[in-house]
C-alpha positions in Angstrom: 206.7 45.2 -113.9 205.8 42.0 -112.1 207.8 40.4 -109.2 209.2 37.6 -111.4 210.6 40.1 -113.9 212.1 42.2 -111.1 213.8 39.0 -109.7 215.2 38.1 -113.2 216.6 41.7 -113.7 218.1 41.6 -110.2 219.7 38.2 -110.9 221.2 39.5 -114.2 222.6 42.6 -112.6 224.2 40.6 -109.7 225.7 38.2 -112.2 227.2 41.0 -114.2 228.5 42.8 -111.1 230.2 39.6 -109.9 231.8 39.0 -113.3 233.3 42.5 -113.2 234.5 42.1 -109.6 236.2 38.8 -110.5 237.9 40.3 -113.5 239.5 43.2 -111.6 243.1 42.8 -110.4 243.6 42.7 -106.6 244.9 46.1 -105.3 247.0 44.6 -102.5 249.7 42.2 -103.4 252.2 40.6 -101.1 254.8 40.5 -103.9 255.0 43.8 -105.8 256.8 42.1 -108.7 254.3 39.2 -109.0 253.4 40.5 -112.5 256.9 39.7 -113.7 255.8 36.0 -113.6 252.5 36.7 -115.3 252.7 35.8 -119.0 249.9 38.4 -119.7 252.3 41.1 -118.4 255.1 40.1 -120.8 255.1 41.0 -124.4 257.4 40.3 -127.4 261.1 40.3 -126.7 260.2 39.9 -122.9 259.0 43.5 -122.8 257.1 44.2 -119.6 253.7 46.0 -119.4 252.1 46.8 -116.1 248.6 45.2 -116.1 247.3 48.3 -114.2 248.3 50.5 -117.2 247.2 48.3 -120.1 247.5 45.0 -121.8 249.2 43.2 -124.6 247.0 42.4 -127.6 248.6 40.2 -130.3 252.0 41.6 -129.4 251.0 45.2 -129.4 250.8 47.2 -126.1 247.3 48.8 -125.6 247.3 51.4 -122.8 244.1 51.8 -120.9 244.5 55.4 -119.9 245.2 54.7 -116.2 248.9 55.7 -116.5 249.3 58.7 -118.7 252.7 58.7 -120.5 253.4 55.1 -119.5 255.9 53.6 -121.9 256.3 49.8 -122.0 259.5 48.9 -120.3 259.5 50.1 -116.7 259.1 47.3 -114.3 256.5 47.5 -111.5 258.0 48.5 -108.2 257.0 49.7 -104.8 258.3 52.2 -102.3 257.4 52.6 -98.7 257.8 55.4 -96.1 256.1 58.2 -94.2 254.7 61.2 -95.9 256.5 64.4 -94.9 255.4 66.9 -97.6 252.4 67.1 -100.0 252.6 69.6 -102.8 249.8 68.8 -105.3 250.6 65.5 -107.0 254.2 65.4 -105.6 254.5 63.6 -102.3 257.7 63.4 -100.3 258.2 60.3 -98.3 260.9 59.7 -95.6 262.5 56.3 -95.8 265.0 54.9 -93.3 268.0 56.3 -95.1 266.7 58.9 -97.5 263.7 61.0 -98.7 262.2 60.6 -102.2 259.6 62.5 -104.0 256.9 60.4 -105.8 254.4 61.5 -108.4 251.0 60.2 -107.3 249.0 61.6 -110.2 248.3 58.2 -111.8 247.0 56.9 -108.4 244.9 60.1 -108.0 243.4 59.7 -111.5 242.4 56.1 -110.6 241.2 57.1 -107.2 243.6 54.6 -105.6 245.6 56.9 -103.4 243.4 57.2 -100.3 243.9 60.3 -98.1 247.3 61.8 -98.8 248.4 63.5 -95.6 251.6 64.3 -93.7 252.4 61.6 -91.2 250.7 58.8 -93.1 252.7 55.6 -93.6 252.3 54.3 -97.1 253.3 51.6 -99.5 253.1 53.0 -103.1 253.0 50.6 -106.1 254.0 51.9 -109.5 256.9 52.3 -111.8 260.2 54.2 -112.2 260.7 56.3 -115.4 263.5 58.7 -116.0 264.5 58.6 -112.3 261.0 59.5 -111.1 258.6 57.2 -109.3 255.0 57.2 -110.5 252.5 55.7 -108.1 249.6 53.8 -109.7 248.1 52.8 -106.3 248.9 53.5 -102.6 247.9 51.7 -99.4 
């Protein structure tokens, strides 16, 4: 392979990588409910679909596998606190007035949880379903 061909292949690969990087949603958001104003997140009858978990295609929700068991309807939310207990995919966090247990399996599956350790202060983004919080990403 000559030098010109190597440069052309490198340019193609860099262009493709940049395209993928630009198409990915930003992990960190200042407004955890920003997707509520995103028309791509809203489906027929104003149903909400978390863009991390899938997308609407001609009025039909298409899950992408990042959020197993995700049903369209729960709104994206965030919780913050300090980790006090870690038991597998269940993480207990202390907030100012209460403790809550979150399920971080969706974040673990996406490798978006970072190191889960007692004492770490976190902001977990995800959704509530049946009284349980499922984290899709943690900072």
